[in-house]
C-alpha atoms as a printed R data frame, in Angstrom:
    type eleno elety resid chain resno       x       y       z
1   ATOM     1    CA   UNK     A     1  78.107  80.345  92.648
2   ATOM     2    CA   UNK     A     2  80.544  78.578  90.856
3   ATOM     3    CA   UNK     A     3  80.873  80.811  88.011
4   ATOM     4    CA   UNK     A     4  82.480  83.110  90.354
5   ATOM     5    CA   UNK     A     5  84.456  80.157  92.613
6   ATOM     6    CA   UNK     A     6  86.038  79.675  89.369
7   ATOM     7    CA   UNK     A     7  86.759  83.103  88.838
8   ATOM     8    CA   UNK     A     8  88.219  84.511  91.442
9   ATOM     9    CA   UNK     A     9  91.035  81.489  91.704
10  ATOM    10    CA   UNK     A    10  91.341  81.993  88.082
11  ATOM    11    CA   UNK     A    11  92.303  85.947  88.501
12  ATOM    12    CA   UNK     A    12  94.174  85.914  91.989
13  ATOM    13    CA   UNK     A    13  95.809  82.797  92.413
14  ATOM    14    CA   UNK     A    14  99.186  83.706  90.976
15  ATOM    15    CA   UNK     A    15  99.150  87.316  92.503
16  ATOM    16    CA   UNK     A    16  98.537  85.517  96.127
17  ATOM    17    CA   UNK     A    17 101.152  83.264  95.388
18  ATOM    18    CA   UNK     A    18 103.728  85.942  94.240
19  ATOM    19    CA   UNK     A    19 102.633  88.272  97.471
20  ATOM    20    CA   UNK     A    20 103.236  85.267  99.962
21  ATOM    21    CA   UNK     A    21 106.574  84.398  98.400
22  ATOM    22    CA   UNK     A    22 108.027  88.383  97.969
23  ATOM    23    CA   UNK     A    23 106.735  89.317 101.492
24  ATOM    24    CA   UNK     A    24 108.724  86.170 102.927
25  ATOM    25    CA   UNK     A    25 111.681  87.493 101.349
26  ATOM    26    CA   UNK     A    26 110.881  90.792 102.372
27  ATOM    27    CA   UNK     A    27 110.303  90.008 105.767
28  ATOM    28    CA   UNK     A    28 112.582  87.320 107.094
29  ATOM    29    CA   UNK     A    29 115.870  88.198 104.436
30  ATOM    30    CA   UNK     A    30 115.707  91.953 104.265
31  ATOM    31    CA   UNK     A    31 116.018  94.964 106.900
32  ATOM    32    CA   UNK     A    32 113.232  96.968 108.545
33  ATOM    33    CA   UNK     A    33 113.287 100.006 105.942
34  ATOM    34    CA   UNK     A    34 112.507  97.534 103.174
35  ATOM    35    CA   UNK     A    35 109.785  95.958 105.404
36  ATOM    36    CA   UNK     A    36 108.201  99.338 106.377
37  ATOM    37    CA   UNK     A    37 108.318 100.267 102.543
38  ATOM    38    CA   UNK     A    38 106.622  97.194 101.169
39  ATOM    39    CA   UNK     A    39 103.971  97.177 103.588
40  ATOM    40    CA   UNK     A    40 103.009 101.033 102.458
41  ATOM    41    CA   UNK     A    41 103.720 100.061  99.010
42  ATOM    42    CA   UNK     A    42 100.741  97.104  99.603
43  ATOM    43    CA   UNK     A    43  98.389  99.524 101.070
44  ATOM    44    CA   UNK     A    44  98.795 102.022  98.439
45  ATOM    45    CA   UNK     A    45  98.447  99.387  95.807
46  ATOM    46    CA   UNK     A    46  95.222  98.097  97.209
47  ATOM    47    CA   UNK     A    47  93.848 102.052  97.562
48  ATOM    48    CA   UNK     A    48  95.101 102.589  93.958
49  ATOM    49    CA   UNK     A    49  93.199  99.554  92.333
50  ATOM    50    CA   UNK     A    50  89.685 100.843  94.700
51  ATOM    51    CA   UNK     A    51  90.425 104.200  92.856
52  ATOM    52    CA   UNK     A    52  91.106 102.109  89.176
53  ATOM    53    CA   UNK     A    53  87.707 100.070  90.265
54  ATOM    54    CA   UNK     A    54  85.894 102.989  90.837
55  ATOM    55    CA   UNK     A    55  86.913 105.343  87.829
56  ATOM    56    CA   UNK     A    56  86.163 102.250  85.563
57  ATOM    57    CA   UNK     A    57  81.909 101.851  87.122
58  ATOM    58    CA   UNK     A    58  81.416 105.603  87.567
59  ATOM    59    CA   UNK     A    59  83.260 107.967  85.205
60  ATOM    60    CA   UNK     A    60  81.618 107.558  81.786
61  ATOM    61    CA   UNK     A    61  83.584 110.289  80.371
62  ATOM    62    CA   UNK     A    62  86.554 107.728  80.098
63  ATOM    63    CA   UNK     A    63  85.961 105.827  77.176
64  ATOM    64    CA   UNK     A    64  87.589 102.505  76.187
65  ATOM    65    CA   UNK     A    65  90.396 104.031  74.111
66  ATOM    66    CA   UNK     A    66  91.906 105.899  77.604
67  ATOM    67    CA   UNK     A    67  91.667 102.495  79.529
68  ATOM    68    CA   UNK     A    68  93.471 100.658  76.565
69  ATOM    69    CA   UNK     A    69  96.405 103.220  76.997
70  ATOM    70    CA   UNK     A    70  96.107 102.807  80.566
71  ATOM    71    CA   UNK     A    71  96.457  99.180  80.411
72  ATOM    72    CA   UNK     A    72  98.974  99.606  77.686
73  ATOM    73    CA   UNK     A    73 101.363 101.445  79.852
74  ATOM    74    CA   UNK     A    74 100.465  99.296  83.024
75  ATOM    75    CA   UNK     A    75 101.627  96.406  81.776
76  ATOM    76    CA   UNK     A    76 104.739  97.620  80.061
77  ATOM    77    CA   UNK     A    77 105.724  98.511  83.553
78  ATOM    78    CA   UNK     A    78 104.936  95.304  84.700
79  ATOM    79    CA   UNK     A    79 107.055  92.895  82.190
80  ATOM    80    CA   UNK     A    80 109.550  95.480  82.524
81  ATOM    81    CA   UNK     A    81 109.737  95.255  86.437
82  ATOM    82    CA   UNK     A    82 108.983  91.552  86.600
83  ATOM    83    CA   UNK     A    83 112.370  90.925  84.114
84  ATOM    84    CA   UNK     A    84 114.200  93.425  86.529
85  ATOM    85    CA   UNK     A    85 113.040  91.703  89.704
86  ATOM    86    CA   UNK     A    86 114.301  88.096  88.557
87  ATOM    87    CA   UNK     A    87 117.745  89.673  87.650
88  ATOM    88    CA   UNK     A    88 117.863  91.516  90.601
89  ATOM    89    CA   UNK     A    89 116.945  88.487  92.738
90  ATOM    90    CA   UNK     A    90 119.636  86.152  91.293
91  ATOM    91    CA   UNK     A    91 121.689  89.659  92.158
92  ATOM    92    CA   UNK     A    92 120.888  89.363  95.552
93  ATOM    93    CA   UNK     A    93 121.624  85.769  95.869
94  ATOM    94    CA   UNK     A    94 124.892  85.497  93.926
95  ATOM    95    CA   UNK     A    95 126.898  88.237  95.715
96  ATOM    96    CA   UNK     A    96 126.248  88.439  99.367
97  ATOM    97    CA   UNK     A    97 128.534  91.365  99.807
98  ATOM    98    CA   UNK     A    98 126.224  93.490  97.546
99  ATOM    99    CA   UNK     A    99 123.434  92.071  99.765
100 ATOM   100    CA   UNK     A   100 122.938  95.623 101.681
101 ATOM   101    CA   UNK     A   101 122.107  97.522  98.436
102 ATOM   102    CA   UNK     A   102 120.452  94.869  96.126
103 ATOM   103    CA   UNK     A   103 117.691  94.460  98.509
104 ATOM   104    CA   UNK     A   104 116.802  97.791  98.127
105 ATOM   105    CA   UNK     A   105 116.438  96.902  94.268
106 ATOM   106    CA   UNK     A   106 114.864  93.912  95.000
107 ATOM   107    CA   UNK     A   107 111.800  95.511  96.974
108 ATOM   108    CA   UNK     A   108 111.266  98.298  94.780
109 ATOM   109    CA   UNK     A   109 111.002  96.009  91.705
110 ATOM   110    CA   UNK     A   110 109.134  93.974  93.505
111 ATOM   111    CA   UNK     A   111 106.730  96.814  94.338
112 ATOM   112    CA   UNK     A   112 106.351  97.902  90.757
113 ATOM   113    CA   UNK     A   113 105.071  94.247  89.836
114 ATOM   114    CA   UNK     A   114 102.880  94.012  93.302
115 ATOM   115    CA   UNK     A   115 101.512  97.464  92.306
116 ATOM   116    CA   UNK     A   116 100.986  97.099  88.589
117 ATOM   117    CA   UNK     A   117  99.239  93.430  88.921
118 ATOM   118    CA   UNK     A   118  96.817  94.582  91.494
119 ATOM   119    CA   UNK     A   119  95.967  97.646  89.511
120 ATOM   120    CA   UNK     A   120  95.745  95.642  86.492
121 ATOM   121    CA   UNK     A   121  93.626  92.638  88.210
122 ATOM   122    CA   UNK     A   122  91.863  94.068  91.244
123 ATOM   123    CA   UNK     A   123  89.379  96.646  90.002
124 ATOM   124    CA   UNK     A   124  87.438  93.989  88.258
125 ATOM   125    CA   UNK     A   125  87.255  91.445  90.905
126 ATOM   126    CA   UNK     A   126  86.065  94.102  93.320
127 ATOM   127    CA   UNK     A   127  83.607  95.247  90.603
128 ATOM   128    CA   UNK     A   128  82.158  92.110  90.370
129 ATOM   129    CA   UNK     A   129  79.432  92.509  93.076
130 ATOM   130    CA   UNK     A   130  78.051  95.474  90.981
131 ATOM   131    CA   UNK     A   131  77.902  93.584  87.877
132 ATOM   132    CA   UNK     A   132  75.803  90.483  88.976
133 ATOM   133    CA   UNK     A   133  72.928  90.182  86.495
134 ATOM   134    CA   UNK     A   134  70.353  90.018  89.126
135 ATOM   135    CA   UNK     A   135  67.317  90.872  86.511
136 ATOM   136    CA   UNK     A   136  65.923  93.772  89.108
137 ATOM   137    CA   UNK     A   137  66.042  91.276  92.092
138 ATOM   138    CA   UNK     A   138  67.096  92.608  95.350
139 ATOM   139    CA   UNK     A   139  70.151  92.217  96.985
140 ATOM   140    CA   UNK     A   140  68.836  89.922  99.674
141 ATOM   141    CA   UNK     A   141  67.913  87.359  96.713
142 ATOM   142    CA   UNK     A   142  69.236  83.482  96.936
143 ATOM   143    CA   UNK     A   143  70.809  84.219  93.469
144 ATOM   144    CA   UNK     A   144  72.875  87.650  94.784
145 ATOM   145    CA   UNK     A   145  73.735  85.405  98.194
146 ATOM   146    CA   UNK     A   146  74.940  82.630  95.727
147 ATOM   147    CA   UNK     A   147  77.203  84.653  93.919
148 ATOM   148    CA   UNK     A   148  78.747  86.316  96.878
149 ATOM   149    CA   UNK     A   149  79.359  82.705  98.403
150 ATOM   150    CA   UNK     A   150  80.965  81.581  95.518
151 ATOM   151    CA   UNK     A   151  83.163  85.136  95.328
152 ATOM   152    CA   UNK     A   152  83.940  84.335  99.367
153 ATOM   153    CA   UNK     A   153  84.989  80.957  98.938
154 ATOM   154    CA   UNK     A   154  87.469  82.013  95.786
155 ATOM   155    CA   UNK     A   155  89.235  84.702  97.787
156 ATOM   156    CA   UNK     A   156  89.293  82.135 100.844
157 ATOM   157    CA   UNK     A   157  91.367  79.779  98.857
158 ATOM   158    CA   UNK     A   158  93.791  82.348  97.469
159 ATOM   159    CA   UNK     A   159  93.908  83.804 100.547
160 ATOM   160    CA   UNK     A   160  95.225  80.659 102.175
161 ATOM   161    CA   UNK     A   161  97.383  79.744  99.293
162 ATOM   162    CA   UNK     A   162  98.914  83.039  99.560
163 ATOM   163    CA   UNK     A   163  99.437  82.930 103.348
164 ATOM   164    CA   UNK     A   164 100.817  78.777 102.851
165 ATOM   165    CA   UNK     A   165 103.327  80.348 100.200
166 ATOM   166    CA   UNK     A   166 104.837  82.829 102.638
167 ATOM   167    CA   UNK     A   167 104.962  80.214 105.585
168 ATOM   168    CA   UNK     A   168 106.958  77.731 103.367
169 ATOM   169    CA   UNK     A   169 109.133  80.094 101.705
170 ATOM   170    CA   UNK     A   170 110.531  81.869 104.847
171 ATOM   171    CA   UNK     A   171 111.939  78.758 105.749
172 ATOM   172    CA   UNK     A   172 113.367  77.581 102.136
173 ATOM   173    CA   UNK     A   173 117.207  77.670 101.611
174 ATOM   174    CA   UNK     A   174 118.400  81.012  99.972
175 ATOM   175    CA   UNK     A   175 118.994  79.619  96.303
176 ATOM   176    CA   UNK     A   176 115.664  77.332  96.393
177 ATOM   177    CA   UNK     A   177 113.439  80.179  97.472
178 ATOM   178    CA   UNK     A   178 115.067  82.831  94.606
179 ATOM   179    CA   UNK     A   179 114.861  80.172  91.715
180 ATOM   180    CA   UNK     A   180 111.175  79.155  92.193
181 ATOM   181    CA   UNK     A   181 110.452  82.613  93.018
182 ATOM   182    CA   UNK     A   182 112.140  83.731  89.672
183 ATOM   183    CA   UNK     A   183 110.012  81.259  87.559
184 ATOM   184    CA   UNK     A   184 107.157  82.462  89.055
185 ATOM   185    CA   UNK     A   185 107.641  86.015  88.598
186 ATOM   186    CA   UNK     A   186 108.354  85.335  85.152
187 ATOM   187    CA   UNK     A   187 105.508  83.035  84.068
188 ATOM   188    CA   UNK     A   188 103.279  85.086  85.691
189 ATOM   189    CA   UNK     A   189 104.591  87.934  83.703
190 ATOM   190    CA   UNK     A   190 104.474  86.065  80.419
191 ATOM   191    CA   UNK     A   191 100.818  85.316  81.305
192 ATOM   192    CA   UNK     A   192  99.780  88.867  80.136
193 ATOM   193    CA   UNK     A   193 101.514  88.597  76.697
194 ATOM   194    CA   UNK     A   194  98.652  88.144  75.165
195 ATOM   195    CA   UNK     A   195  96.589  91.103  76.344
196 ATOM   196    CA   UNK     A   196  99.986  93.423  75.802
197 ATOM   197    CA   UNK     A   197 100.032  92.183  72.385
198 ATOM   198    CA   UNK     A   198  96.471  92.677  71.253
199 ATOM   199    CA   UNK     A   199  96.884  96.188  73.010
200 ATOM   200    CA   UNK     A   200  99.943  96.650  70.936
201 ATOM   201    CA   UNK     A   201  97.700  96.307  67.846
202 ATOM   202    CA   UNK     A   202  94.565  98.244  69.139
203 ATOM   203    CA   UNK     A   203  96.449 100.883  69.639
204 ATOM   204    CA   UNK     A   204  98.090 100.694  66.334
205 ATOM   205    CA   UNK     A   205 101.702 100.895  67.728
206 ATOM   206    CA   UNK     A   206 102.002  97.628  65.647
207 ATOM   207    CA   UNK     A   207 100.199  97.321  62.528
208 ATOM   208    CA   UNK     A   208  99.648  93.810  60.569
209 ATOM   209    CA   UNK     A   209  99.840  95.541  56.995
210 ATOM   210    CA   UNK     A   210 103.471  97.859  58.208
211 ATOM   211    CA   UNK     A   211 104.640  95.376  60.512
212 ATOM   212    CA   UNK     A   212 104.267  92.014  58.935
213 ATOM   213    CA   UNK     A   213 107.509  90.336  60.162
214 ATOM   214    CA   UNK     A   214 106.862  91.241  63.403
215 ATOM   215    CA   UNK     A   215 103.083  90.444  63.540
216 ATOM   216    CA   UNK     A   216 103.994  87.144  62.261
217 ATOM   217    CA   UNK     A   217 106.340  86.802  65.001
218 ATOM   218    CA   UNK     A   218 104.100  87.710  67.803
219 ATOM   219    CA   UNK     A   219 100.532  86.229  66.644
220 ATOM   220    CA   UNK     A   220 101.665  82.572  68.031
221 ATOM   221    CA   UNK     A   221 102.602  84.247  71.396
222 ATOM   222    CA   UNK     A   222  99.200  85.518  71.578
223 ATOM   223    CA   UNK     A   223  97.808  82.600  70.366
224 ATOM   224    CA   UNK     A   224  99.667  80.326  73.239
225 ATOM   225    CA   UNK     A   225  98.446  82.546  75.676
226 ATOM   226    CA   UNK     A   226  95.019  83.013  75.262
227 ATOM   227    CA   UNK     A   227  94.245  79.762  74.999
228 ATOM   228    CA   UNK     A   228  96.370  78.356  77.706
229 ATOM   229    CA   UNK     A   229  95.608  80.691  80.298
230 ATOM   230    CA   UNK     A   230  95.060  78.296  82.857
231 ATOM   231    CA   UNK     A   231  98.632  76.664  82.396
232 ATOM   232    CA   UNK     A   232 100.298  79.730  83.482
233 ATOM   233    CA   UNK     A   233  98.231  79.747  86.606
234 ATOM   234    CA   UNK     A   234  99.103  75.972  86.798
235 ATOM   235    CA   UNK     A   235 103.059  76.813  86.018
236 ATOM   236    CA   UNK     A   236 103.156  79.382  89.297
237 ATOM   237    CA   UNK     A   237 101.179  77.083  91.543
238 ATOM   238    CA   UNK     A   238 103.929  74.208  90.278
239 ATOM   239    CA   UNK     A   239 106.620  76.524  91.605
240 ATOM   240    CA   UNK     A   240 105.402  77.227  95.173
241 ATOM   241    CA   UNK     A   241 104.410  73.157  95.467
242 ATOM   242    CA   UNK     A   242 107.967  72.619  94.457
243 ATOM   243    CA   UNK     A   243 108.962  74.515  97.819
244 ATOM   244    CA   UNK     A   244 106.248  72.523  99.703
245 ATOM   245    CA   UNK     A   245 107.516  69.307  98.604
246 ATOM   246    CA   UNK     A   246 111.153  70.276  99.706
247 ATOM   247    CA   UNK     A   247 110.480  71.534 102.537
248 ATOM   248    CA   UNK     A   248 108.183  68.530 103.443
249 ATOM   249    CA   UNK     A   249 111.172  66.195 102.912
250 ATOM   250    CA   UNK     A   250 113.536  68.124 105.037
251 ATOM   251    CA   UNK     A   251 111.068  68.453 107.656
252 ATOM   252    CA   UNK     A   252 111.093  64.844 107.630
253 ATOM   253    CA   UNK     A   253 114.405  64.353 109.840
254 ATOM   254    CA   UNK     A   254 116.246  66.847 112.237
255 ATOM   255    CA   UNK     A   255 119.246  68.122 110.219
256 ATOM   256    CA   UNK     A   256 119.636  71.330 113.140
257 ATOM   257    CA   UNK     A   257 122.371  70.638 115.899
258 ATOM   258    CA   UNK     A   258 121.196  71.077 119.371
259 ATOM   259    CA   UNK     A   259 122.461  71.154 123.362
260 ATOM   260    CA   UNK     A   260 119.425  69.868 124.841
261 ATOM   261    CA   UNK     A   261 116.467  68.100 125.087
262 ATOM   262    CA   UNK     A   262 114.587  71.254 124.951
263 ATOM   263    CA   UNK     A   263 115.946  72.500 122.003
264 ATOM   264    CA   UNK     A   264 115.136  69.367 120.342
265 ATOM   265    CA   UNK     A   265 111.581  69.869 121.151
266 ATOM   266    CA   UNK     A   266 111.362  73.259 119.525
267 ATOM   267    CA   UNK     A   267 113.188  71.973 116.269
268 ATOM   268    CA   UNK     A   268 110.741  69.125 116.016
269 ATOM   269    CA   UNK     A   269 107.812  71.562 116.277
270 ATOM   270    CA   UNK     A   270 109.202  74.035 113.873
271 ATOM   271    CA   UNK     A   271 109.576  70.367 111.193
272 ATOM   272    CA   UNK     A   272 105.755  69.755 112.414
273 ATOM   273    CA   UNK     A   273 104.695  72.938 111.278
274 ATOM   274    CA   UNK     A   274 106.447  73.051 108.024
275 ATOM   275    CA   UNK     A   275 104.910  70.056 107.354
276 ATOM   276    CA   UNK     A   276 101.373  70.975 108.213
277 ATOM   277    CA   UNK     A   277 101.651  73.808 105.798
278 ATOM   278    CA   UNK     A   278 103.092  72.017 102.757
279 ATOM   279    CA   UNK     A   279  99.633  69.852 103.152
280 ATOM   280    CA   UNK     A   280  97.648  72.969 103.269
281 ATOM   281    CA   UNK     A   281  99.742  74.258 100.384
282 ATOM   282    CA   UNK     A   282  98.833  70.873  98.455
283 ATOM   283    CA   UNK     A   283  95.377  70.725  99.178
284 ATOM   284    CA   UNK     A   284  94.925  74.380  97.937
285 ATOM   285    CA   UNK     A   285  97.005  73.684  94.909
286 ATOM   286    CA   UNK     A   286  94.787  70.496  94.236
287 ATOM   287    CA   UNK     A   287  91.419  72.126  95.002
288 ATOM   288    CA   UNK     A   288  92.624  75.379  92.619
289 ATOM   289    CA   UNK     A   289  93.610  72.723  89.956
290 ATOM   290    CA   UNK     A   290  89.991  70.742  90.218
291 ATOM   291    CA   UNK     A   291  88.519  74.144  90.678
292 ATOM   292    CA   UNK     A   292  89.887  75.330  87.347
293 ATOM   293    CA   UNK     A   293  89.323  72.221  85.307
294 ATOM   294    CA   UNK     A   294  86.382  69.995  86.830
295 ATOM   295    CA   UNK     A   295  84.403  72.571  88.754
296 ATOM   296    CA   UNK     A   296  84.694  74.999  85.626
297 ATOM   297    CA   UNK     A   297  83.846  72.438  83.124
298 ATOM   298    CA   UNK     A   298  80.853  71.493  84.780
299 ATOM   299    CA   UNK     A   299  79.567  74.851  85.215
300 ATOM   300    CA   UNK     A   300  80.866  75.629  81.395
301 ATOM   301    CA   UNK     A   301  78.775  72.425  80.010
302 ATOM   302    CA   UNK     A   302  76.307  73.041  77.543
303 ATOM   303    CA   UNK     A   303  72.520  72.696  79.375
304 ATOM   304    CA   UNK     A   304  70.370  69.980  77.553
305 ATOM   305    CA   UNK     A   305  67.453  71.468  75.839
306 ATOM   306    CA   UNK     A   306  64.117  70.363  75.208
307 ATOM   307    CA   UNK     A   307  63.977  69.167  71.878
308 ATOM   308    CA   UNK     A   308  61.492  71.353  69.177
309 ATOM   309    CA   UNK     A   309  58.225  69.541  69.010
310 ATOM   310    CA   UNK     A   310  55.962  68.589  66.583
311 ATOM   311    CA   UNK     A   311  52.490  70.307  66.843
312 ATOM   312    CA   UNK     A   312  48.855  70.568  64.425
313 ATOM   313    CA   UNK     A   313  48.986  73.882  62.312
314 ATOM   314    CA   UNK     A   314  47.132  75.506  59.657
315 ATOM   315    CA   UNK     A   315  47.622  78.740  57.765
316 ATOM   316    CA   UNK     A   316  46.652  80.380  60.635
317 ATOM   317    CA   UNK     A   317  47.074  78.811  63.645
318 ATOM   318    CA   UNK     A   318  49.333  76.442  65.771
319 ATOM   319    CA   UNK     A   319  47.553  73.930  68.226
320 ATOM   320    CA   UNK     A   320  48.504  72.573  71.385
321 ATOM   321    CA   UNK     A   321  47.085  69.893  72.667
322 ATOM   322    CA   UNK     A   322  46.744  69.864  76.644
323 ATOM   323    CA   UNK     A   323  47.948  65.824  76.020
324 ATOM   324    CA   UNK     A   324  51.310  66.962  74.737
325 ATOM   325    CA   UNK     A   325  52.242  69.318  77.806
326 ATOM   326    CA   UNK     A   326  50.374  68.690  80.901
327 ATOM   327    CA   UNK     A   327  53.256  66.616  82.460
328 ATOM   328    CA   UNK     A   328  55.099  69.831  84.285
329 ATOM   329    CA   UNK     A   329  58.077  69.800  82.025
330 ATOM   330    CA   UNK     A   330  59.006  72.501  79.205
331 ATOM   331    CA   UNK     A   331  58.426  71.950  76.066
332 ATOM   332    CA   UNK     A   332  59.665  73.722  73.061
333 ATOM   333    CA   UNK     A   333  57.769  74.583  69.819
334 ATOM   334    CA   UNK     A   334  58.684  76.105  66.395
335 ATOM   335    CA   UNK     A   335  57.476  78.219  63.330
336 ATOM   336    CA   UNK     A   336  59.310  78.442  60.241
337 ATOM   337    CA   UNK     A   337  58.898  81.929  58.477
338 ATOM   338    CA   UNK     A   338  59.135  82.032  54.592
339 ATOM   339    CA   UNK     A   339  62.333  83.557  55.312
340 ATOM   340    CA   UNK     A   340  63.910  80.361  56.744
341 ATOM   341    CA   UNK     A   341  63.422  82.222  60.567
342 ATOM   342    CA   UNK     A   342  62.477  79.806  63.091
343 ATOM   343    CA   UNK     A   343  60.371  81.544  65.692
344 ATOM   344    CA   UNK     A   344  60.408  79.369  69.207
345 ATOM   345    CA   UNK     A   345  58.052  79.456  71.605
346 ATOM   346    CA   UNK     A   346  57.728  77.727  75.117
347 ATOM   347    CA   UNK     A   347  54.669  75.662  76.701
348 ATOM   348    CA   UNK     A   348  54.694  74.207  80.464
349 ATOM   349    CA   UNK     A   349  52.004  73.588  82.683
350 ATOM   350    CA   UNK     A   350  51.865  75.694  86.092
351 ATOM   351    CA   UNK     A   351  52.220  74.038  89.176
352 ATOM   352    CA   UNK     A   352  49.137  72.992  91.424
353 ATOM   353    CA   UNK     A   353  47.254  74.805  88.855
354 ATOM   354    CA   UNK     A   354  45.262  73.943  85.574
355 ATOM   355    CA   UNK     A   355  46.689  76.995  83.533
356 ATOM   356    CA   UNK     A   356  49.908  76.939  81.428
357 ATOM   357    CA   UNK     A   357  52.878  79.143  80.847
358 ATOM   358    CA   UNK     A   358  53.293  80.361  77.507
359 ATOM   359    CA   UNK     A   359  55.745  82.627  75.813
360 ATOM   360    CA   UNK     A   360  58.366  82.952  73.245
361 ATOM   361    CA   UNK     A   361  61.680  81.061  73.893
362 ATOM   362    CA   UNK     A   362  63.629  84.612  74.280
363 ATOM   363    CA   UNK     A   363  63.188  87.721  76.400
364 ATOM   364    CA   UNK     A   364  63.704  91.445  75.929
365 ATOM   365    CA   UNK     A   365  67.194  91.348  78.023
366 ATOM   366    CA   UNK     A   366  69.115  88.318  76.902
367 ATOM   367    CA   UNK     A   367  67.212  88.143  73.447
368 ATOM   368    CA   UNK     A   368  67.203  84.719  71.940
369 ATOM   369    CA   UNK     A   369  69.064  83.019  74.125
370 ATOM   370    CA   UNK     A   370  66.306  80.821  75.221
371 ATOM   371    CA   UNK     A   371  65.711  78.404  78.682
372 ATOM   372    CA   UNK     A   372  66.482  75.121  79.594
373 ATOM   373    CA   UNK     A   373  65.181  73.050  82.416
374 ATOM   374    CA   UNK     A   374  66.931  72.197  85.045
375 ATOM   375    CA   UNK     A   375  66.025  70.424  88.285
376 ATOM   376    CA   UNK     A   376  62.430  71.085  87.538
377 ATOM   377    CA   UNK     A   377  63.027  74.592  87.289
378 ATOM   378    CA   UNK     A   378  63.046  76.787  83.877
379 ATOM   379    CA   UNK     A   379  66.253  78.908  83.730
380 ATOM   380    CA   UNK     A   380  67.880  81.550  80.862
381 ATOM   381    CA   UNK     A   381  70.670  80.057  79.256
382 ATOM   382    CA   UNK     A   382  72.553  83.639  78.781
383 ATOM   383    CA   UNK     A   383  72.418  84.701  82.443
384 ATOM   384    CA   UNK     A   384  71.781  81.481  84.311
385 ATOM   385    CA   UNK     A   385  68.531  83.204  86.552
386 ATOM   386    CA   UNK     A   386  65.813  80.830  87.408
387 ATOM   387    CA   UNK     A   387  62.505  81.783  86.480
388 ATOM   388    CA   UNK     A   388  59.173  81.809  88.518
389 ATOM   389    CA   UNK     A   389  57.202  79.303  86.045
390 ATOM   390    CA   UNK     A   390  54.035  81.044  87.742
391 ATOM   391    CA   UNK     A   391  55.231  84.469  86.206
392 ATOM   392    CA   UNK     A   392  55.588  82.912  82.275
393 ATOM   393    CA   UNK     A   393  52.973  84.686  80.628
394 ATOM   394    CA   UNK     A   394  53.604  87.828  82.149
395 ATOM   395    CA   UNK     A   395  55.545  90.641  81.636
396 ATOM   396    CA   UNK     A   396  58.964  92.060  82.904
397 ATOM   397    CA   UNK     A   397  62.474  90.776  83.935
398 ATOM   398    CA   UNK     A   398  64.039  87.786  82.132
399 ATOM   399    CA   UNK     A   399  60.693  85.984  81.918
400 ATOM   400    CA   UNK     A   400  59.694  84.848  78.245
401 ATOM   401    CA   UNK     A   401  58.081  87.577  75.539
402 ATOM   402    CA   UNK     A   402  54.394  87.215  76.037
403 ATOM   403    CA   UNK     A   403  52.294  86.013  72.850
404 ATOM   404    CA   UNK     A   404  48.697  86.063  71.944
405 ATOM   405    CA   UNK     A   405  47.088  82.674  72.169
406 ATOM   406    CA   UNK     A   406  44.019  81.292  73.449
407 ATOM   407    CA   UNK     A   407  42.725  78.129  75.280
408 ATOM   408    CA   UNK     A   408  39.623  76.080  73.513
409 ATOM   409    CA   UNK     A   409  38.975  72.499  72.933
410 ATOM   410    CA   UNK     A   410  41.690  71.278  75.108
411 ATOM   411    CA   UNK     A   411  44.067  73.056  72.848
412 ATOM   412    CA   UNK     A   412  46.373  75.928  73.331
413 ATOM   413    CA   UNK     A   413  45.847  77.841  70.060
414 ATOM   414    CA   UNK     A   414  48.848  80.312  69.197
415 ATOM   415    CA   UNK     A   415  48.248  82.869  66.087
416 ATOM   416    CA   UNK     A   416  50.960  82.513  63.459
417 ATOM   417    CA   UNK     A   417  50.732  86.390  62.703
418 ATOM   418    CA   UNK     A   418  51.438  86.657  66.198
419 ATOM   419    CA   UNK     A   419  54.436  85.217  66.212
420 ATOM   420    CA   UNK     A   420  55.573  86.518  63.100
421 ATOM   421    CA   UNK     A   421  55.687  90.119  64.591
422 ATOM   422    CA   UNK     A   422  58.938  88.628  66.901
423 ATOM   423    CA   UNK     A   423  60.957  87.448  64.029
424 ATOM   424    CA   UNK     A   424  63.357  89.900  64.271
425 ATOM   425    CA   UNK     A   425  64.212  88.646  67.722
426 ATOM   426    CA   UNK     A   426  65.359  85.582  65.926
427 ATOM   427    CA   UNK     A   427  67.877  86.810  63.226
């Protein structure tokens, strides 16, 4: 659940702020033609994103090189349109007598950025539910429900952020709105530079051995962008947070002229509304920051693994005594082959039973990733699927690979020959 909560915030937070701020410009500062064109373009962007998502996930004839070229052209348009939009917004602000014309150019550039951003970001987001690693479980399972809840929470967070950005930008002074909107657009555009430089090298538009000086210049940019992805999200959020702070301060004192008490009450009601949206925006930004830092760190923290324990063994078998594994917790053992490969297997006593679950610390789906114990449950380290302890020792799904063993004289006897058969799993 937390994984997709974080992922949705990471993927859509910048786009939500951009859309909210841009729509505030179009709706309250531009004419009706711009509004109609913008809404039609927004609908087209969503439709195109759905189409691309379907093609990516169903059309097997379109290989990776095709998608790399497609993404390269998409990002080229996005970067050019972002710079154009920032410059045109400044022109619209600076030259009042040209605003009747420049509003159309701002709308067109904004739609280019919106379209390319949507087609670049949304297809992968739309495909999340179809890529949940459920290991054969039904869509009505708890695992599927948790992942959907994470997606919904992330979507609600970015949606509320976008609405708050719209509500605050529409009341902001023209200069304030343009300055912070431009910064947000340029930061968002620069955030894709890492992927763009990668595509330039993958498509051999830039070759390291031929364009050494250019590559030497671009490589630090690639490193910085890829290593600081969240920093760009925080930058965009800081822009709209600055607008919110300015609006909050300006709404603390009546600045407009009024002719009667009724007008004053109306003005104060508008001020209260702006303060409330400023608070909502601040809470959304705080939640996004916590989501991308603390929650992400918690979700990705390395699980505590059960240590490899010692047990009796001879040249043919390994002997695990009942007393060593009868506490109901996960126990891990290993045999090191002549090639130096450590073949691990796990043992756990099944609840309300005198039987034991025995299997390799690996499965046919996730390989040698292994398992760990969390809150009394056995979980796959790679796909985070929770095992049914009672099915450990049986084939299927993400269960541990079944191995031969016998139970005799208060011991679980595991043949070494049977372990060596699975040596390749641990290389």
